[in-house]
N, CA, C and O atoms as CSV, one atom per row, in Angstrom:
chain,resi,resn,atom,element,x,y,z
A,1,MET,N,N,0.842,-1.181,0.000
A,1,MET,CA,C,0.000,0.000,0.000
A,1,MET,C,C,0.883,1.238,0.000
A,1,MET,O,O,2.015,1.221,0.484
A,2,LYS,N,N,0.334,2.316,-0.557
A,2,LYS,CA,C,1.037,3.591,-0.606
A,2,LYS,C,C,0.153,4.682,-0.023
A,2,LYS,O,O,-1.067,4.679,-0.184
A,3,LEU,N,N,0.814,5.627,0.667
A,3,LEU,CA,C,0.151,6.839,1.131
A,3,LEU,C,C,0.632,7.946,0.216
A,3,LEU,O,O,1.830,8.222,0.141
A,4,ILE,N,N,-0.291,8.577,-0.477
A,4,ILE,CA,C,0.036,9.681,-1.375
A,4,ILE,C,C,-0.409,10.966,-0.705
A,4,ILE,O,O,-1.582,11.131,-0.368
A,5,GLU,N,N,0.534,11.875,-0.515
A,5,GLU,CA,C,0.235,13.200,0.021
A,5,GLU,C,C,0.492,14.200,-1.093
A,5,GLU,O,O,1.584,14.240,-1.659
A,6,ALA,N,N,-0.499,14.996,-1.403
A,6,ALA,CA,C,-0.371,15.991,-2.463
A,6,ALA,C,C,-0.752,17.354,-1.909
A,6,ALA,O,O,-1.792,17.510,-1.270
A,7,ILE,N,N,0.100,18.337,-2.162
A,7,ILE,CA,C,-0.179,19.720,-1.793
A,7,ILE,C,C,-0.497,20.436,-3.097
A,7,ILE,O,O,0.349,20.513,-3.988
A,8,ILE,N,N,-1.724,20.965,-3.214
A,8,ILE,CA,C,-2.150,21.586,-4.470
A,8,ILE,C,C,-2.802,22.944,-4.200
A,8,ILE,O,O,-3.062,23.311,-3.054
A,9,LYS,N,N,-3.055,23.673,-5.279
A,9,LYS,CA,C,-3.766,24.944,-5.170
A,9,LYS,C,C,-5.238,24.661,-4.868
A,9,LYS,O,O,-5.820,23.738,-5.437
A,10,PRO,N,N,-5.845,25.451,-3.975
A,10,PRO,CA,C,-7.223,25.167,-3.548
A,10,PRO,C,C,-8.252,25.115,-4.681
A,10,PRO,O,O,-9.186,24.316,-4.625
A,11,PHE,N,N,-8.093,25.950,-5.700
A,11,PHE,CA,C,-9.105,25.979,-6.755
A,11,PHE,C,C,-9.064,24.735,-7.645
A,11,PHE,O,O,-9.958,24.545,-8.469
A,12,LYS,N,N,-8.050,23.889,-7.495
A,12,LYS,CA,C,-7.934,22.659,-8.276
A,12,LYS,C,C,-8.548,21.451,-7.560
A,12,LYS,O,O,-8.604,20.363,-8.133
A,13,LEU,N,N,-9.002,21.623,-6.332
A,13,LEU,CA,C,-9.478,20.499,-5.527
A,13,LEU,C,C,-10.610,19.719,-6.187
A,13,LEU,O,O,-10.525,18.496,-6.300
A,14,ASP,N,N,-11.660,20.394,-6.622
A,14,ASP,CA,C,-12.808,19.688,-7.203
A,14,ASP,C,C,-12.415,18.920,-8.464
A,14,ASP,O,O,-12.869,17.796,-8.683
A,15,GLU,N,N,-11.585,19.524,-9.275
A,15,GLU,CA,C,-11.136,18.887,-10.514
A,15,GLU,C,C,-10.319,17.625,-10.210
A,15,GLU,O,O,-10.504,16.591,-10.852
A,16,VAL,N,N,-9.422,17.716,-9.232
A,16,VAL,CA,C,-8.600,16.565,-8.848
A,16,VAL,C,C,-9.471,15.475,-8.239
A,16,VAL,O,O,-9.301,14.297,-8.554
A,17,LYS,N,N,-10.399,15.855,-7.372
A,17,LYS,CA,C,-11.294,14.880,-6.737
A,17,LYS,C,C,-12.096,14.114,-7.783
A,17,LYS,O,O,-12.215,12.891,-7.705
A,18,ASP,N,N,-12.648,14.830,-8.762
A,18,ASP,CA,C,-13.428,14.184,-9.822
A,18,ASP,C,C,-12.563,13.242,-10.653
A,18,ASP,O,O,-13.002,12.146,-11.004
A,19,ALA,N,N,-11.344,13.656,-10.969
A,19,ALA,CA,C,-10.439,12.818,-11.759
A,19,ALA,C,C,-10.067,11.551,-10.996
A,19,ALA,O,O,-9.981,10.475,-11.587
A,20,LEU,N,N,-9.843,11.670,-9.685
A,20,LEU,CA,C,-9.523,10.495,-8.878
A,20,LEU,C,C,-10.712,9.540,-8.797
A,20,LEU,O,O,-10.531,8.323,-8.833
A,21,ASN,N,N,-11.924,10.082,-8.688
A,21,ASN,CA,C,-13.123,9.237,-8.679
A,21,ASN,C,C,-13.250,8.456,-9.982
A,21,ASN,O,O,-13.674,7.300,-9.973
A,22,GLU,N,N,-12.889,9.072,-11.089
A,22,GLU,CA,C,-12.985,8.417,-12.402
A,22,GLU,C,C,-12.059,7.209,-12.521
A,22,GLU,O,O,-12.370,6.269,-13.252
A,23,ILE,N,N,-10.920,7.219,-11.811
A,23,ILE,CA,C,-10.013,6.069,-11.882
A,23,ILE,C,C,-10.251,5.073,-10.751
A,23,ILE,O,O,-9.492,4.117,-10.595
A,24,GLY,N,N,-11.304,5.296,-9.962
A,24,GLY,CA,C,-11.703,4.323,-8.951
A,24,GLY,C,C,-11.224,4.595,-7.543
A,24,GLY,O,O,-11.335,3.724,-6.680
A,25,ILE,N,N,-10.696,5.778,-7.284
A,25,ILE,CA,C,-10.264,6.114,-5.922
A,25,ILE,C,C,-11.414,6.821,-5.229
A,25,ILE,O,O,-11.851,7.891,-5.653
A,26,GLU,N,N,-11.899,6.206,-4.153
A,26,GLU,CA,C,-13.086,6.723,-3.475
A,26,GLU,C,C,-12.761,7.454,-2.183
A,26,GLU,O,O,-13.470,8.391,-1.815
A,27,GLY,N,N,-11.708,7.048,-1.487
A,27,GLY,CA,C,-11.401,7.636,-0.194
A,27,GLY,C,C,-10.318,8.690,-0.294
A,27,GLY,O,O,-9.276,8.466,-0.910
A,28,ILE,N,N,-10.566,9.842,0.315
A,28,ILE,CA,C,-9.600,10.938,0.282
A,28,ILE,C,C,-9.795,11.792,1.535
A,28,ILE,O,O,-10.923,12.018,1.972
A,29,THR,N,N,-8.705,12.254,2.097
A,29,THR,CA,C,-8.758,13.172,3.230
A,29,THR,C,C,-8.192,14.503,2.763
A,29,THR,O,O,-7.132,14.546,2.137
A,30,VAL,N,N,-8.889,15.583,3.062
A,30,VAL,CA,C,-8.491,16.913,2.608
A,30,VAL,C,C,-8.306,17.829,3.814
A,30,VAL,O,O,-9.151,17.878,4.709
A,31,SER,N,N,-7.189,18.553,3.823
A,31,SER,CA,C,-6.911,19.528,4.881
A,31,SER,C,C,-6.533,20.854,4.247
A,31,SER,O,O,-5.852,20.891,3.222
A,32,GLU,N,N,-6.978,21.942,4.863
A,32,GLU,CA,C,-6.524,23.257,4.424
A,32,GLU,C,C,-5.219,23.543,5.159
A,32,GLU,O,O,-5.163,23.484,6.387
A,33,VAL,N,N,-4.173,23.853,4.399
A,33,VAL,CA,C,-2.852,24.098,4.978
A,33,VAL,C,C,-2.285,25.394,4.417
A,33,VAL,O,O,-2.817,25.952,3.457
A,34,LYS,N,N,-1.207,25.865,5.020
A,34,LYS,CA,C,-0.499,27.041,4.526
A,34,LYS,C,C,0.980,26.717,4.471
A,34,LYS,O,O,1.487,25.963,5.300
A,35,GLY,N,N,1.666,27.280,3.505
A,35,GLY,CA,C,3.096,27.043,3.407
A,35,GLY,C,C,3.683,27.830,2.255
A,35,GLY,O,O,2.995,28.619,1.607
A,36,TYR,N,N,4.963,27.606,2.007
A,36,TYR,CA,C,5.606,28.226,0.860
A,36,TYR,C,C,6.783,27.378,0.435
A,36,TYR,O,O,7.329,26.599,1.215
A,37,GLY,N,N,7.154,27.542,-0.801
A,37,GLY,CA,C,8.318,26.864,-1.353
A,37,GLY,C,C,9.173,27.907,-2.026
A,37,GLY,O,O,9.602,28.873,-1.395
A,38,ARG,N,N,9.420,27.715,-3.294
A,38,ARG,CA,C,10.244,28.655,-4.041
A,38,ARG,C,C,9.613,30.026,-4.179
A,38,ARG,O,O,10.321,31.023,-4.319
A,39,GLN,N,N,8.292,30.089,-4.142
A,39,GLN,CA,C,7.631,31.377,-4.356
A,39,GLN,C,C,7.806,32.329,-3.178
A,39,GLN,O,O,7.650,33.539,-3.344
A,40,LYS,N,N,8.124,31.815,-1.997
A,40,LYS,CA,C,8.443,32.616,-0.811
A,40,LYS,C,C,7.375,33.644,-0.440
A,40,LYS,O,O,7.702,34.705,0.092
A,41,GLY,N,N,6.127,33.350,-0.706
A,41,GLY,CA,C,5.062,34.289,-0.365
A,41,GLY,C,C,4.953,35.413,-1.378
A,41,GLY,O,O,5.562,35.366,-2.447
A,42,HIS,N,N,4.175,36.419,-1.030
A,42,HIS,CA,C,4.006,37.562,-1.925
A,42,HIS,C,C,3.599,38.790,-1.112
A,42,HIS,O,O,3.251,38.681,0.063
A,43,THR,N,N,3.647,39.965,-1.756
A,43,THR,CA,C,3.281,41.217,-1.106
A,43,THR,C,C,1.870,41.603,-1.520
A,43,THR,O,O,1.518,41.505,-2.696
A,44,GLU,N,N,1.061,42.040,-0.563
A,44,GLU,CA,C,-0.295,42.506,-0.848
A,44,GLU,C,C,-0.467,43.917,-0.318
A,44,GLU,O,O,0.296,44.379,0.530
A,45,LEU,N,N,-1.480,44.589,-0.834
A,45,LEU,CA,C,-1.787,45.947,-0.420
A,45,LEU,C,C,-3.103,45.934,0.337
A,45,LEU,O,O,-4.103,45.434,-0.179
A,46,TYR,N,N,-3.126,46.479,1.565
A,46,TYR,CA,C,-4.343,46.534,2.357
A,46,TYR,C,C,-4.446,47.918,2.969
A,46,TYR,O,O,-3.592,48.323,3.757
A,47,ARG,N,N,-5.497,48.644,2.604
A,47,ARG,CA,C,-5.729,50.010,3.093
A,47,ARG,C,C,-4.499,50.899,2.912
A,47,ARG,O,O,-4.127,51.674,3.793
A,48,GLY,N,N,-3.893,50.759,1.752
A,48,GLY,CA,C,-2.763,51.613,1.416
A,48,GLY,C,C,-1.431,51.173,1.975
A,48,GLY,O,O,-0.411,51.796,1.684
A,49,ALA,N,N,-1.409,50.128,2.761
A,49,ALA,CA,C,-0.150,49.655,3.344
A,49,ALA,C,C,0.225,48.307,2.729
A,49,ALA,O,O,-0.630,47.439,2.553
A,50,GLU,N,N,1.493,48.141,2.408
A,50,GLU,CA,C,1.973,46.869,1.894
A,50,GLU,C,C,2.312,45.936,3.048
A,50,GLU,O,O,2.836,46.369,4.074
A,51,TYR,N,N,2.017,44.679,2.878
A,51,TYR,CA,C,2.441,43.689,3.852
A,51,TYR,C,C,2.753,42.383,3.116
A,51,TYR,O,O,2.222,42.114,2.039
A,52,VAL,N,N,3.616,41.593,3.720
A,52,VAL,CA,C,4.069,40.352,3.104
A,52,VAL,C,C,3.240,39.187,3.613
A,52,VAL,O,O,3.061,39.020,4.819
A,53,VAL,N,N,2.739,38.389,2.695
A,53,VAL,CA,C,2.035,37.159,3.033
A,53,VAL,C,C,3.052,36.030,2.875
A,53,VAL,O,O,3.342,35.600,1.759
A,54,ASP,N,N,3.595,35.549,4.004
A,54,ASP,CA,C,4.640,34.526,3.970
A,54,ASP,C,C,4.104,33.143,3.608
A,54,ASP,O,O,4.756,32.389,2.885
A,55,PHE,N,N,2.937,32.819,4.103
A,55,PHE,CA,C,2.401,31.485,3.896
A,55,PHE,C,C,1.212,31.541,2.947
A,55,PHE,O,O,0.252,32.280,3.166
A,56,ILE,N,N,1.299,30.750,1.900
A,56,ILE,CA,C,0.279,30.709,0.859
A,56,ILE,C,C,-0.733,29.608,1.194
A,56,ILE,O,O,-0.329,28.503,1.556
A,57,PRO,N,N,-2.048,29.884,1.081
A,57,PRO,CA,C,-3.052,28.845,1.337
A,57,PRO,C,C,-2.963,27.735,0.283
A,57,PRO,O,O,-2.888,28.005,-0.916
A,58,LYS,N,N,-2.973,26.507,0.745
A,58,LYS,CA,C,-2.942,25.322,-0.115
A,58,LYS,C,C,-3.915,24.299,0.428
A,58,LYS,O,O,-4.498,24.488,1.496
A,59,VAL,N,N,-4.088,23.218,-0.307
A,59,VAL,CA,C,-4.912,22.100,0.123
A,59,VAL,C,C,-4.029,20.857,0.118
A,59,VAL,O,O,-3.287,20.614,-0.833
A,60,LYS,N,N,-4.117,20.076,1.189
A,60,LYS,CA,C,-3.340,18.836,1.285
A,60,LYS,C,C,-4.295,17.656,1.152
A,60,LYS,O,O,-5.269,17.540,1.895
A,61,LEU,N,N,-4.000,16.784,0.194
A,61,LEU,CA,C,-4.773,15.569,-0.015
A,61,LEU,C,C,-3.981,14.389,0.533
A,61,LEU,O,O,-2.770,14.305,0.331
A,62,GLU,N,N,-4.651,13.490,1.217
A,62,GLU,CA,C,-4.038,12.248,1.684
A,62,GLU,C,C,-4.880,11.099,1.154
A,62,GLU,O,O,-6.082,11.020,1.407
A,63,ILE,N,N,-4.222,10.205,0.412
A,63,ILE,CA,C,-4.925,9.112,-0.249
A,63,ILE,C,C,-4.143,7.828,-0.005
A,63,ILE,O,O,-2.927,7.799,-0.193
A,64,VAL,N,N,-4.823,6.777,0.407
A,64,VAL,CA,C,-4.201,5.467,0.560
A,64,VAL,C,C,-4.695,4.588,-0.576
A,64,VAL,O,O,-5.898,4.439,-0.790
A,65,VAL,N,N,-3.735,4.003,-1.310
A,65,VAL,CA,C,-4.084,3.165,-2.465
A,65,VAL,C,C,-3.256,1.884,-2.448
A,65,VAL,O,O,-2.209,1.811,-1.805
A,66,ALA,N,N,-3.745,0.885,-3.163
A,66,ALA,CA,C,-2.969,-0.338,-3.371
A,66,ALA,C,C,-1.769,-0.001,-4.244
A,66,ALA,O,O,-1.818,0.938,-5.038
A,67,ASP,N,N,-0.699,-0.763,-4.100
A,67,ASP,CA,C,0.544,-0.499,-4.832
A,67,ASP,C,C,0.328,-0.357,-6.340
A,67,ASP,O,O,0.909,0.526,-6.972
A,68,GLU,N,N,-0.502,-1.220,-6.910
A,68,GLU,CA,C,-0.694,-1.204,-8.364
A,68,GLU,C,C,-1.454,0.032,-8.869
A,68,GLU,O,O,-1.410,0.335,-10.062
A,69,LEU,N,N,-2.139,0.736,-7.984
A,69,LEU,CA,C,-2.895,1.926,-8.379
A,69,LEU,C,C,-2.133,3.228,-8.104
A,69,LEU,O,O,-2.564,4.298,-8.534
A,70,ALA,N,N,-1.009,3.142,-7.395
A,70,ALA,CA,C,-0.280,4.338,-6.963
A,70,ALA,C,C,0.215,5.193,-8.131
A,70,ALA,O,O,0.020,6.409,-8.126
A,71,ALA,N,N,0.844,4.586,-9.118
A,71,ALA,CA,C,1.397,5.345,-10.244
A,71,ALA,C,C,0.294,6.065,-11.012
A,71,ALA,O,O,0.466,7.212,-11.425
A,72,LYS,N,N,-0.835,5.394,-11.203
A,72,LYS,CA,C,-1.959,6.005,-11.916
A,72,LYS,C,C,-2.540,7.173,-11.123
A,72,LYS,O,O,-2.907,8.197,-11.700
A,73,ALA,N,N,-2.623,7.020,-9.801
A,73,ALA,CA,C,-3.141,8.090,-8.951
A,73,ALA,C,C,-2.221,9.315,-8.998
A,73,ALA,O,O,-2.693,10.447,-9.102
A,74,VAL,N,N,-0.915,9.083,-8.922
A,74,VAL,CA,C,0.047,10.186,-8.965
A,74,VAL,C,C,-0.030,10.915,-10.300
A,74,VAL,O,O,-0.048,12.145,-10.338
A,75,THR,N,N,-0.075,10.162,-11.394
A,75,THR,CA,C,-0.174,10.773,-12.725
A,75,THR,C,C,-1.456,11.583,-12.863
A,75,THR,O,O,-1.449,12.670,-13.441
A,76,THR,N,N,-2.557,11.056,-12.332
A,76,THR,CA,C,-3.847,11.754,-12.390
A,76,THR,C,C,-3.791,13.067,-11.625
A,76,THR,O,O,-4.249,14.095,-12.122
A,77,ILE,N,N,-3.231,13.040,-10.414
A,77,ILE,CA,C,-3.114,14.268,-9.617
A,77,ILE,C,C,-2.222,15.270,-10.329
A,77,ILE,O,O,-2.560,16.449,-10.430
A,78,GLU,N,N,-1.086,14.800,-10.821
A,78,GLU,CA,C,-0.134,15.683,-11.496
A,78,GLU,C,C,-0.750,16.344,-12.720
A,78,GLU,O,O,-0.637,17.558,-12.895
A,79,ASP,N,N,-1.394,15.559,-13.560
A,79,ASP,CA,C,-1.991,16.104,-14.783
A,79,ASP,C,C,-3.140,17.060,-14.497
A,79,ASP,O,O,-3.306,18.058,-15.199
A,80,THR,N,N,-3.927,16.768,-13.480
A,80,THR,CA,C,-5.113,17.561,-13.170
A,80,THR,C,C,-4.780,18.845,-12.413
A,80,THR,O,O,-5.398,19.881,-12.659
A,81,ALA,N,N,-3.819,18.794,-11.501
A,81,ALA,CA,C,-3.499,19.952,-10.658
A,81,ALA,C,C,-2.537,20.929,-11.329
A,81,ALA,O,O,-2.341,22.040,-10.836
A,82,LYS,N,N,-1.944,20.530,-12.434
A,82,LYS,CA,C,-0.908,21.346,-13.078
A,82,LYS,C,C,-1.499,22.567,-13.785
A,82,LYS,O,O,-2.427,22.455,-14.587
A,83,THR,N,N,-0.933,23.742,-13.464
A,83,THR,CA,C,-1.286,24.968,-14.189
A,83,THR,C,C,-0.098,25.472,-14.994
A,83,THR,O,O,-0.248,26.312,-15.881
A,84,GLY,N,N,1.088,24.951,-14.679
A,84,GLY,CA,C,2.299,25.387,-15.362
A,84,GLY,C,C,2.941,26.609,-14.734
A,84,GLY,O,O,3.921,27.140,-15.256
A,85,ARG,N,N,2.390,27.057,-13.612
A,85,ARG,CA,C,2.933,28.243,-12.934
A,85,ARG,C,C,3.524,27.844,-11.593
A,85,ARG,O,O,3.209,26.785,-11.051
A,86,ILE,N,N,4.378,28.697,-11.070
A,86,ILE,CA,C,5.023,28.419,-9.787
A,86,ILE,C,C,3.954,28.262,-8.700
A,86,ILE,O,O,2.947,28.969,-8.690
A,87,GLY,N,N,4.200,27.319,-7.789
A,87,GLY,CA,C,3.255,27.093,-6.700
A,87,GLY,C,C,2.212,26.035,-6.977
A,87,GLY,O,O,1.243,25.917,-6.226
A,88,ASP,N,N,2.386,25.251,-8.053
A,88,ASP,CA,C,1.418,24.189,-8.351
A,88,ASP,C,C,1.374,23.120,-7.267
A,88,ASP,O,O,0.345,22.469,-7.084
A,89,GLY,N,N,2.476,22.931,-6.549
A,89,GLY,CA,C,2.460,22.002,-5.428
A,89,GLY,C,C,3.447,20.870,-5.557
A,89,GLY,O,O,4.337,20.890,-6.408
A,90,LYS,N,N,3.277,19.875,-4.692
A,90,LYS,CA,C,4.157,18.707,-4.631
A,90,LYS,C,C,3.316,17.469,-4.359
A,90,LYS,O,O,2.211,17.541,-3.822
A,91,ILE,N,N,3.886,16.322,-4.752
A,91,ILE,CA,C,3.270,15.030,-4.452
A,91,ILE,C,C,4.336,14.180,-3.771
A,91,ILE,O,O,5.463,14.076,-4.256
A,92,PHE,N,N,3.972,13.572,-2.639
A,92,PHE,CA,C,4.871,12.691,-1.911
A,92,PHE,C,C,4.250,11.299,-1.869
A,92,PHE,O,O,3.054,11.160,-1.615
A,93,ILE,N,N,5.057,10.269,-2.117
A,93,ILE,CA,C,4.586,8.887,-2.091
A,93,ILE,C,C,5.350,8.149,-1.003
A,93,ILE,O,O,6.579,8.078,-1.037
A,94,LEU,N,N,4.619,7.600,-0.036
A,94,LEU,CA,C,5.234,6.893,1.084
A,94,LEU,C,C,4.720,5.457,1.124
A,94,LEU,O,O,3.558,5.198,0.810
A,95,SER,N,N,5.580,4.541,1.505
A,95,SER,CA,C,5.141,3.162,1.715
A,95,SER,C,C,4.337,3.105,3.008
A,95,SER,O,O,4.690,3.733,4.007
A,96,LEU,N,N,3.269,2.353,2.969
A,96,LEU,CA,C,2.385,2.241,4.125
A,96,LEU,C,C,2.426,0.804,4.626
A,96,LEU,O,O,2.155,-0.133,3.876
A,97,GLU,N,N,2.762,0.642,5.876
A,97,GLU,CA,C,2.951,-0.698,6.428
A,97,GLU,C,C,1.637,-1.437,6.625
A,97,GLU,O,O,1.539,-2.617,6.290
A,98,GLU,N,N,0.628,-0.766,7.163
A,98,GLU,CA,C,-0.620,-1.444,7.486
A,98,GLU,C,C,-1.769,-0.451,7.541
A,98,GLU,O,O,-1.571,0.731,7.825
A,99,ALA,N,N,-2.966,-0.941,7.267
A,99,ALA,CA,C,-4.198,-0.163,7.415
A,99,ALA,C,C,-5.227,-1.067,8.085
A,99,ALA,O,O,-5.296,-2.263,7.800
A,100,VAL,N,N,-6.019,-0.490,8.970
A,100,VAL,CA,C,-7.048,-1.253,9.674
A,100,VAL,C,C,-8.358,-0.464,9.629
A,100,VAL,O,O,-8.398,0.709,9.999
A,101,ARG,N,N,-9.426,-1.121,9.174
A,101,ARG,CA,C,-10.745,-0.500,9.220
A,101,ARG,C,C,-11.301,-0.725,10.621
A,101,ARG,O,O,-11.482,-1.867,11.045
A,102,ILE,N,N,-11.566,0.340,11.324
A,102,ILE,CA,C,-11.969,0.252,12.733
A,102,ILE,C,C,-13.286,-0.507,12.899
A,102,ILE,O,O,-13.414,-1.337,13.799
A,103,ARG,N,N,-14.257,-0.228,12.040
A,103,ARG,CA,C,-15.588,-0.820,12.194
A,103,ARG,C,C,-15.564,-2.338,12.095
A,103,ARG,O,O,-16.201,-3.017,12.901
A,104,THR,N,N,-14.826,-2.893,11.103
A,104,THR,CA,C,-14.864,-4.335,10.851
A,104,THR,C,C,-13.602,-5.072,11.258
A,104,THR,O,O,-13.620,-6.296,11.391
A,105,GLY,N,N,-12.516,-4.358,11.457
A,105,GLY,CA,C,-11.253,-5.004,11.788
A,105,GLY,C,C,-10.496,-5.487,10.562
A,105,GLY,O,O,-9.444,-6.113,10.698
A,106,GLU,N,N,-11.012,-5.208,9.355
A,106,GLU,CA,C,-10.307,-5.605,8.126
A,106,GLU,C,C,-8.936,-4.957,8.087
A,106,GLU,O,O,-8.738,-3.849,8.584
A,107,LYS,N,N,-7.990,-5.676,7.483
A,107,LYS,CA,C,-6.626,-5.160,7.421
A,107,LYS,C,C,-6.099,-5.191,6.002
A,107,LYS,O,O,-6.606,-5.913,5.143
A,108,GLY,N,N,-5.053,-4.380,5.774
A,108,GLY,CA,C,-4.399,-4.350,4.477
A,108,GLY,C,C,-5.269,-3.751,3.398
A,108,GLY,O,O,-6.011,-2.798,3.637
A,109,ASP,N,N,-5.171,-4.329,2.185
A,109,ASP,CA,C,-5.927,-3.799,1.044
A,109,ASP,C,C,-7.435,-3.820,1.258
A,109,ASP,O,O,-8.150,-2.964,0.739
A,110,GLU,N,N,-7.921,-4.798,2.023
A,110,GLU,CA,C,-9.377,-4.870,2.293
A,110,GLU,C,C,-9.858,-3.676,3.099
A,110,GLU,O,O,-11.026,-3.297,3.010
A,111,ALA,N,N,-8.968,-3.079,3.885
A,111,ALA,CA,C,-9.335,-1.942,4.740
A,111,ALA,C,C,-9.454,-0.646,3.955
A,111,ALA,O,O,-10.098,0.302,4.405
A,112,ILE,N,N,-8.831,-0.607,2.775
A,112,ILE,CA,C,-8.916,0.641,2.003
A,112,ILE,C,C,-9.977,0.516,0.942
A,112,ILE,O,O,-10.205,1.459,0.184
């Protein structure tokens, strides 16, 4: 099993979610997060005063998939979330040792 963590722009969330549903991924956890990478934030103007916004709002997706579906899920997220501009985000793929469904006690692939 793989845990896929993707940090994307918030306005791409619905598009990515729909694309993942089309390839058979039903479970997803979404968190609103803030951070920065190469873009290092930006300057905004508020009531005539400039101020720096260090942390940019993003959305973090967490998806657990079977090993054979991981590459397809990553490609789907990458293709769907890409705008071609700085700040599109990152995708991290981690090996997952075990998963347990609390309600039934199912383990491994059956739990996801």
